[in-house]
Structures are given as C-alpha cells and as structure tokens.
N, C-alpha and C positions, 0 to 999 in steps of 0.2 A: 474284802472280808477274809479273816483267817479261816484256814480249813477246818478248824475246830468249831468256829462259829457256824460255818457253813453245813457242817456234818449235822450239827444239832438243831437247824431249822425246822426238822420234822422229828416225830417220835417213833418212826420205823424202828423194828427190833436190830439192835446192834450187839456185836459180839466184840469183845476188845480184849485180845491175848496180851499178857505181860510176859516179857521175854527178858532174862537176864542176859545183858551184853557180854559175849564171850563165853558162855556156856552153852553146851559142854565144851565146845572149842571155838575160838575165835572165828575161824573160816566157815562156821556153820551159822553165825548170826545173819548175815545178810541173806543167805538162801531161806533160812526159817522165816524171816520177815516177808518175804516175796511170796513163800507158799502160803501163809497165812493170809495174806490179802487175796491171793487167786483162790483160796478156799472160802472167802467170804468175810473175813475180818474188816471191821469198820473202820478201826483205828488200832494203833498200836502202843502199848507202853513199854518202854525200855528202861530196865533197871540198872542202875549206875552202882556197882558193886562197891560195897563199903565194908570195913572190918568189925563194925559193931552196928548192924542193922536193927535197931530197938523194935521197931514194928513187925519184923519178919519172924516168922517161925522157922524152924530147924530146917525145913526143906530149902527155902530160899536163902537162909543163911549159908546153907552148904553150897548152894549155886553160886552165891557171891565168893565165897573163899575159893572155890575152884576157879572163877573168872580172874580174881586177883592173881592167883597162882599162874594164870595163863597170859599174864602181863596186861589185862585191862586196866586203863585208866581214862580220865574224862577226855584228853586229847584223842585217844583211840576212838572213843565212842562219837566224839564229833564227826571224826573223819568218817566213820561208819554211816552216821546220817547223810553226809554228804553223798556218799556213795549210793545210799538208798534213793536219794533224789534224782539220780540219773536214771533210775529205772520206774519210781513209783512218786504218785503225789498223795498217797495215803497219810492221814494226820498222825502225827507221832507227839507223844508226850515223854520225856523224860522222867524217871521217878528216881529220887535219891536224897541223901542228908546233906544237911547244911555244912558240916566241918570241910570235906573235899571241897565245896563250891567257895567257901571263905578262903581255902588256901589257894585255890586258882585265882580268886579275885572276883567279886561278885559282878563287877560291870563287865570285865573281859569274859566273864563266863556268860552271861546274857547276850552279850554282843556276838560271840562265837556261836551261841546256839541260834541266833537269827540268821547270821551268814551260812550256817551248815543246813538250815531247813527245819530246825525243831519248830513245833507249834505250840506246845504248852509244857508246864513243869508241875511236878508233884513233890513237895519237900514235906514229908511227914512231921519231922521234928521242928518245924518253924511254924510257932503259933501266930495268929494274925497280929497279936499285940507287938511282935518283934519283926514284922515283916513289911513295915510300911516303906523301907527303901526297896527292897526287892520288888514289892508289887509294883511301885511307881517306875522302876526302870524296865521291868517286864512289859509293862503296857505300853511303854515309850517305842519299845522293839516290836510291838504287836505280838508278844507272847502270852498265852493264857496262864495266869497264875491259879492252877486248880487247887483250891484249898479242901480241906478234910472237915467233914462233920461225923459225929458218932451217934449211937442210940441214947446217950445221956447227954446230948447237945440240947440246949434250951430251944424253945420256938423263936424267942428274941435273937439268940445267938446265930441260929440257922439262917434267919433273915439278914442280920449283919454280915455274916461270912460270904453269903451269896452275892451281897452288894459288891463286897470287897473284890471277890472274884470276878464278877461280871459275865463271864462266858460260860463256866462249867464248874460245879464242885462234885467231890468224890465223897460218897456215902460209904463209910466204914459198916459193913452189915452186922457186925458183932464187937463187943468189948474183948480185947485180947490181941493175938498175934495172927498173921497170915498163916494159912493152912488149918485152922479149926473148923469143925462143922457149923454150917449155917444156922444161925438161931432158929428157934421155933417159928413157924408161919404166922402166928398171930401177932406176936411181938415184933417180927419184921414188917409186917403189913403196917402195924399202927405207926411205928417209926417212919417209914417211907410216906405214910399219909401226912405225917406231921411235916417232913420235908417238902411234899409237894404243896402244901398249904402255905408254907412260910418261904421257899426259895424264890428269888426272883430270876433265876437262871436254871437250865437243864442241869440234870446230876445223874450220875452213874453209880453203880454200887459194886463193891468188891468185897472179898475175904469169903471163903467157904464156898464158892460156885465152881461146880464140877461137871455138870452133865446137861443133856439138852433141857430137861424139866426145869432145873434150876434158871437157865437162861431165859425159857418161856416165862417163867413166873416172875422174874425180876423185871423183864422188859415190859410186863403188864403195869408194873409200878414205878418204873423209872425210864431212863432214857438210854440205859445200855448196861450190859453185864461184863464185868473184868474177871477174867480166869487167870489166876497166877501159879499158885503151888500145884494145882493139878496137872498144869502143863510140864512144870519142871520135874514132876514125879514121872512122866511119862518120857522124858528126855534122858533119865538116868540110865547109863549104860547102853544107849540105844546106838545101832550102827548107822541109821539114817535117819538125822534129826529133821531134816526138811520134809521127808514122806510122813513121819509121825505127826509133825505139825500139821501139815495138810490134812490128813485124815482125821484127826481130832478136831481141828477147826471145823472142818466140813460136817462131822457128825453134830458139833454144837450148834450149827446154824441151820441144817437141814433135817438134823435127826437121823 
C-alpha cells in the first residue's frame, strides 16, 4: 500500500505544508522538511518551481523565481527526495506544471519519481480530459495522481475526478490564486459538503489556510489542510528556515 493511501485510511487531523524546493536556499529544503515532520506534519507537498505558475499568487511565484535562480530543476528535486528517504518515510507529493514534465519526458519523469520515493503528484494545469496517459502510467508506478476540484466543480464531475484519482483529491478552497483569503465559512462548508457527498476518495483542502483555527475548521470538513503561501511568507528573509518551519508547523498542529 502506498504511503498516501495508508495515511488517509483514517480521518485524523492532518497538517500538510507546501514547500517550494530550493527556497529560500537549496541547502534549506531538506532540513525544513525534516523539521516539519518533527513538528507534526502528516505529509509534505514539494513545489517544483516553474517560470509561469498560473495557479500561484505573487508569494509563491516569487519563491519559484528565487528557486529557479538558485539552480533548482527536476533532477535536483528528485535527488532531494532520494535524500529525504534516507531519513524519513513521510508521504511526499510533488506539485508542479506540465511543461517541464513534458520536456523531461513523461514516462522518464514518473519512473524517476518512483525510484526516488515520491508518493503522489499534483499538476494543476493538466485537466482530466488530457491526463489519461499520465494517470495510467502513474498508477502503474503506484504514484497517486492527485486531481483538483474547485467550488464551481459540479457534483457529477467531483465524482468522476475522484474515481480517476483513486487515492486522493485536492480541493481548491476558492476560485483564484494561492495566497488569497479563504472564502466565507458558509460557502466553504457547502462546497466541502458537496465534495464529501460525491467523492469516492479522501480529499484535502488548500488555498488561504494560515492559522490553527483554519486547520481545525478544515479538518472537520476534510481529511487534511494544506498550508502554502503563509509558510513562504514566514520564510522570506529569515535566518533560520528550519526553526521557523518547526515553530510554525508546531503551532498549526498544537495551537
């Protein structure tokens, strides 16, 4: 059984940090991930920096640009995951865009993800209608293709996407870009109730989650809360990223 599938066998509260690979510095990424796990993170999303990240707001866009300038690429990220696996078995999902993956070669990329110890993939700009080859190969390698749904996704499509994904889907908490404020409570509750009713697999929620209160509320409605832009903000210009990460995740987990 994959690490992701095993993690979501129960609905215990889960905090899932998003970390841009190579931000603020390449040497910080491994210690930050290990610090996040030590502080109670259940799973980690590692962002693969891209020059034109359409779903990301200015905070993560800037982190991606810094990471690219630091020399981060797919090969380095896969080596990073291999290094993480020497220290940790925390579930890891890579989040990135399809163009660099196509350039790398889809089959080669998925094969190398498997070899390095990646558990799942989130590709925001690859719609299900264009994802059949990716999904087929990913599942052959026991990688979870984590598909996205949004507040305007119909109930029928939520069901279809959850069937396609199989292990886990990612609920975008609002229409727009990362870093925006989380939408009003009633709208979010109604949206996630629709997901609960129609999804055939566990689901996590991201976009706009910042504090312990958000984590508690999201975990009442879903299987985990993803924190991205708020983490990147805290890492900007900091001198000890691992310490910042540990303290912030600990606060999200324990209050």
